[in-house]
Each structure stands twice: as C-alpha cells, then as structure tokens.
C-alpha positions as YAML, in Angstrom:
chain: A
units: angstrom
residues:
- id: 1
  name: UNK
  ca: [71.83, 17.95, 98.09]
- id: 2
  name: UNK
  ca: [73.96, 18.31, 94.97]
- id: 3
  name: UNK
  ca: [77.39, 16.83, 94.83]
- id: 4
  name: UNK
  ca: [80.30, 19.25, 94.68]
- id: 5
  name: UNK
  ca: [80.46, 20.14, 91.01]
- id: 6
  name: UNK
  ca: [82.46, 23.35, 91.21]
- id: 7
  name: UNK
  ca: [86.23, 23.07, 91.20]
- id: 8
  name: UNK
  ca: [87.65, 23.20, 94.71]
- id: 9
  name: UNK
  ca: [89.64, 26.39, 94.06]
- id: 10
  name: UNK
  ca: [86.43, 28.29, 93.29]
- id: 11
  name: UNK
  ca: [84.74, 26.92, 96.41]
- id: 12
  name: UNK
  ca: [87.71, 28.03, 98.49]
- id: 13
  name: UNK
  ca: [87.48, 31.52, 97.03]
- id: 14
  name: UNK
  ca: [83.75, 31.58, 97.72]
- id: 15
  name: UNK
  ca: [84.26, 30.48, 101.34]
- id: 16
  name: UNK
  ca: [86.58, 33.43, 101.88]
- id: 17
  name: UNK
  ca: [84.09, 35.78, 100.18]
- id: 18
  name: UNK
  ca: [81.27, 34.55, 102.41]
- id: 19
  name: UNK
  ca: [83.37, 35.09, 105.53]
- id: 20
  name: UNK
  ca: [84.21, 38.64, 104.41]
- id: 21
  name: UNK
  ca: [80.58, 39.38, 103.52]
- id: 22
  name: UNK
  ca: [79.43, 38.04, 106.89]
- id: 23
  name: UNK
  ca: [82.03, 40.09, 108.74]
- id: 24
  name: UNK
  ca: [80.86, 43.28, 106.99]
- id: 25
  name: UNK
  ca: [77.20, 42.46, 107.63]
- id: 26
  name: UNK
  ca: [77.84, 41.53, 111.28]
- id: 27
  name: UNK
  ca: [76.62, 37.94, 110.88]
- id: 28
  name: UNK
  ca: [79.42, 35.39, 110.54]
- id: 29
  name: UNK
  ca: [78.70, 32.36, 108.32]
- id: 30
  name: UNK
  ca: [78.41, 28.96, 109.98]
- id: 31
  name: UNK
  ca: [78.50, 25.43, 108.54]
- id: 32
  name: UNK
  ca: [74.81, 25.44, 107.65]
- id: 33
  name: UNK
  ca: [75.19, 28.74, 105.77]
- id: 34
  name: UNK
  ca: [78.23, 27.45, 103.83]
- id: 35
  name: UNK
  ca: [76.66, 24.12, 102.87]
- id: 36
  name: UNK
  ca: [73.48, 25.80, 101.67]
- id: 37
  name: UNK
  ca: [75.34, 28.49, 99.70]
- id: 38
  name: UNK
  ca: [77.95, 26.15, 98.17]
- id: 39
  name: UNK
  ca: [75.57, 23.20, 97.70]
- id: 40
  name: UNK
  ca: [78.03, 20.75, 99.25]
- id: 41
  name: UNK
  ca: [77.88, 18.30, 102.12]
- id: 42
  name: UNK
  ca: [79.15, 19.15, 105.58]
- id: 43
  name: UNK
  ca: [82.04, 16.71, 105.08]
- id: 44
  name: UNK
  ca: [83.09, 18.45, 101.85]
- id: 45
  name: UNK
  ca: [82.90, 21.81, 103.59]
- id: 46
  name: UNK
  ca: [85.04, 20.57, 106.48]
- id: 47
  name: UNK
  ca: [87.63, 19.18, 104.04]
- id: 48
  name: UNK
  ca: [87.70, 22.54, 102.25]
- id: 49
  name: UNK
  ca: [88.13, 24.44, 105.53]
- id: 50
  name: UNK
  ca: [90.91, 22.07, 106.60]
- id: 51
  name: UNK
  ca: [92.58, 22.48, 103.21]
- id: 52
  name: UNK
  ca: [92.41, 26.27, 103.51]
- id: 53
  name: UNK
  ca: [93.93, 26.19, 106.99]
- id: 54
  name: UNK
  ca: [96.52, 23.43, 106.48]
- id: 55
  name: UNK
  ca: [97.71, 23.91, 102.91]
- id: 56
  name: UNK
  ca: [97.15, 27.64, 102.40]
- id: 57
  name: UNK
  ca: [97.65, 28.72, 106.02]
- id: 58
  name: UNK
  ca: [94.35, 30.62, 105.90]
- id: 59
  name: UNK
  ca: [93.72, 32.43, 109.19]
- id: 60
  name: UNK
  ca: [90.19, 31.04, 109.62]
- id: 61
  name: UNK
  ca: [88.88, 30.68, 113.16]
- id: 62
  name: UNK
  ca: [85.51, 29.71, 114.59]
- id: 63
  name: UNK
  ca: [84.12, 32.40, 116.89]
- id: 64
  name: UNK
  ca: [82.13, 30.60, 119.61]
- id: 65
  name: UNK
  ca: [80.49, 33.78, 120.89]
- id: 66
  name: UNK
  ca: [79.21, 34.77, 117.42]
- id: 67
  name: UNK
  ca: [78.65, 31.16, 116.21]
- id: 68
  name: UNK
  ca: [80.44, 31.58, 112.90]
- id: 69
  name: UNK
  ca: [83.74, 31.63, 111.05]
- id: 70
  name: UNK
  ca: [85.95, 34.70, 110.75]
- id: 71
  name: UNK
  ca: [89.35, 35.63, 109.36]
- id: 72
  name: UNK
  ca: [91.89, 36.55, 112.00]
- id: 73
  name: UNK
  ca: [93.81, 38.39, 109.25]
- id: 74
  name: UNK
  ca: [91.34, 40.19, 106.95]
- id: 75
  name: UNK
  ca: [94.05, 40.84, 104.33]
- id: 76
  name: UNK
  ca: [94.51, 37.11, 103.58]
- id: 77
  name: UNK
  ca: [93.98, 36.05, 99.95]
- id: 78
  name: UNK
  ca: [94.48, 32.80, 98.12]
- id: 79
  name: UNK
  ca: [97.49, 32.72, 95.83]
- id: 80
  name: UNK
  ca: [96.67, 32.65, 92.10]
- id: 81
  name: UNK
  ca: [96.83, 29.35, 90.27]
- id: 82
  name: UNK
  ca: [100.47, 28.42, 89.88]
- id: 83
  name: UNK
  ca: [101.70, 27.17, 86.52]
- id: 84
  name: UNK
  ca: [104.99, 25.64, 85.52]
- id: 85
  name: UNK
  ca: [106.90, 27.06, 82.56]
- id: 86
  name: UNK
  ca: [105.91, 24.00, 80.53]
- id: 87
  name: UNK
  ca: [102.22, 24.60, 81.31]
- id: 88
  name: UNK
  ca: [102.47, 28.27, 80.32]
- id: 89
  name: UNK
  ca: [104.22, 27.25, 77.09]
- id: 90
  name: UNK
  ca: [101.53, 24.61, 76.39]
- id: 91
  name: UNK
  ca: [98.82, 27.19, 76.94]
- id: 92
  name: UNK
  ca: [100.49, 29.61, 74.52]
- id: 93
  name: UNK
  ca: [100.73, 26.88, 71.87]
- id: 94
  name: UNK
  ca: [97.05, 25.99, 72.38]
- id: 95
  name: UNK
  ca: [96.10, 29.61, 71.74]
- id: 96
  name: UNK
  ca: [98.16, 29.60, 68.53]
- id: 97
  name: UNK
  ca: [96.60, 26.32, 67.40]
- id: 98
  name: UNK
  ca: [93.14, 27.81, 67.85]
- id: 99
  name: UNK
  ca: [93.78, 29.94, 64.77]
- id: 100
  name: UNK
  ca: [93.72, 26.75, 62.66]
- id: 101
  name: UNK
  ca: [90.13, 26.07, 63.74]
- id: 102
  name: UNK
  ca: [88.66, 29.47, 62.87]
- id: 103
  name: UNK
  ca: [85.34, 29.07, 61.13]
- id: 104
  name: UNK
  ca: [84.81, 25.46, 62.25]
- id: 105
  name: UNK
  ca: [82.32, 24.16, 64.82]
- id: 106
  name: UNK
  ca: [85.24, 23.43, 67.17]
- id: 107
  name: UNK
  ca: [86.27, 27.07, 67.35]
- id: 108
  name: UNK
  ca: [83.62, 28.15, 69.88]
- id: 109
  name: UNK
  ca: [84.28, 25.16, 72.15]
- id: 110
  name: UNK
  ca: [88.03, 25.70, 72.05]
- id: 111
  name: UNK
  ca: [87.66, 29.44, 72.69]
- id: 112
  name: UNK
  ca: [85.39, 28.65, 75.65]
- id: 113
  name: UNK
  ca: [87.95, 26.24, 77.16]
- id: 114
  name: UNK
  ca: [90.82, 28.69, 76.74]
- id: 115
  name: UNK
  ca: [88.74, 31.54, 78.18]
- id: 116
  name: UNK
  ca: [87.94, 29.44, 81.26]
- id: 117
  name: UNK
  ca: [91.61, 28.62, 81.74]
- id: 118
  name: UNK
  ca: [92.59, 32.28, 81.29]
- id: 119
  name: UNK
  ca: [89.88, 33.33, 83.75]
- id: 120
  name: UNK
  ca: [91.17, 30.89, 86.35]
- id: 121
  name: UNK
  ca: [94.58, 32.53, 86.04]
- id: 122
  name: UNK
  ca: [93.43, 35.87, 87.39]
- id: 123
  name: UNK
  ca: [96.32, 37.39, 89.24]
- id: 124
  name: UNK
  ca: [98.86, 35.99, 86.79]
- id: 125
  name: UNK
  ca: [101.02, 38.80, 85.38]
- id: 126
  name: UNK
  ca: [99.68, 40.09, 82.09]
- id: 127
  name: UNK
  ca: [103.12, 39.86, 80.48]
- id: 128
  name: UNK
  ca: [103.15, 36.09, 80.82]
- id: 129
  name: UNK
  ca: [104.17, 34.36, 77.58]
- id: 130
  name: UNK
  ca: [100.65, 33.24, 76.67]
- id: 131
  name: UNK
  ca: [99.61, 36.90, 76.38]
- id: 132
  name: UNK
  ca: [102.22, 37.73, 73.75]
- id: 133
  name: UNK
  ca: [101.92, 37.06, 70.09]
- id: 134
  name: UNK
  ca: [105.64, 36.23, 69.89]
- id: 135
  name: UNK
  ca: [105.47, 33.40, 72.43]
- id: 136
  name: UNK
  ca: [106.07, 30.81, 69.76]
- id: 137
  name: UNK
  ca: [105.31, 30.02, 66.20]
- id: 138
  name: UNK
  ca: [103.12, 27.39, 64.73]
- id: 139
  name: UNK
  ca: [103.69, 26.59, 61.07]
- id: 140
  name: UNK
  ca: [100.85, 27.37, 58.70]
- id: 141
  name: UNK
  ca: [98.57, 24.39, 58.11]
- id: 142
  name: UNK
  ca: [99.43, 22.34, 55.05]
- id: 143
  name: UNK
  ca: [95.78, 21.54, 54.42]
- id: 144
  name: UNK
  ca: [92.34, 22.59, 55.59]
- id: 145
  name: UNK
  ca: [91.27, 21.01, 58.88]
- id: 146
  name: UNK
  ca: [88.01, 19.09, 58.63]
- id: 147
  name: UNK
  ca: [86.11, 19.58, 61.89]
- id: 148
  name: UNK
  ca: [83.80, 16.61, 61.31]
- id: 149
  name: UNK
  ca: [86.73, 14.19, 61.47]
- id: 150
  name: UNK
  ca: [87.81, 15.67, 64.76]
- id: 151
  name: UNK
  ca: [84.31, 15.33, 66.20]
- id: 152
  name: UNK
  ca: [84.28, 11.62, 65.31]
- id: 153
  name: UNK
  ca: [87.70, 11.07, 66.85]
- id: 154
  name: UNK
  ca: [86.76, 12.97, 69.99]
- id: 155
  name: UNK
  ca: [83.54, 11.03, 70.48]
- id: 156
  name: UNK
  ca: [85.34, 7.69, 70.25]
- id: 157
  name: UNK
  ca: [87.69, 8.78, 73.04]
- id: 158
  name: UNK
  ca: [84.76, 9.48, 75.34]
- id: 159
  name: UNK
  ca: [83.04, 6.19, 74.50]
- id: 160
  name: UNK
  ca: [85.94, 4.10, 75.78]
...
C-alpha cells in the first residue's frame, strides 16, 4: 500500500466526497472502501476521520445498520484554506516576482507552484489582494536574471 502522499486537506475533501457519493448511490463507504480509494493505511484514515470530527466538527457518523459512514448534516463543507494577511501579501509579492523570470527555465516551475497554491485557495474571495495588480510594487530588475545560477543555488540547498 502506498504511503499517504496527498496533502491531508485534499484527503479530507475526498472523504467527504466519497460519503456524499455513497449516500446518493445508496451504498455508504466503509473503512475498506476509503483505504482503497485514498491509498492510505487504516490508521491514517482513522486519524483523518478523527481530525474531521474533532477539529472541523464534521458531522460524520458510522451507520451500523448500513455498515458505512454518513453525514448527519449533508450541507457540511470544509472551510477554505485560511491565510494570514502576511501570507496573502507574500503570495502577491511572489506573483509579482514571477514577472522577472519570464522566458527562463524557472518560469514554468514557478507558475506551476503558484497555480497549485491558487487552486488550493478555492473559496477565497476573488478580490483578495493577490488577485489585484495594484497589490504592491516590485522595482524593475537592475540586471537580467540568469536562471542557471539559480538552478545551481537551488540544487545545493537540496543536497544539504
């Protein structure tokens, strides 16, 4: 069995989706179904279910008669990822800094990272500062950025 490689937040969302799908189909998911679908151990699944119940107050209950998990409140949803003002500001600066790397090999990697972060923020209001062009200003670069130097520096960080 694979180790849990997906971030926990995405597993939690998927657990809720599986419960909703099972409720609609008339076959509630059980532990075996979750572990197979999520490719996690039973212990990881139980920690995720406890986390949903304890930290997010998810109305998840085990139905003995139907041998599966159900939501006692079908309208329950996980809150979106919460960011501090400093994190939102940092994200907006990162997006501005990306402009300095246009046309370099780093551009695609950096765009991919920022897209993943933006995707994880679904549910965040669209008028958040990182969506505006006026969120901050980054001075124009004084010289051309050489991507090869950054690759060397980055690889030495990972070798330590």
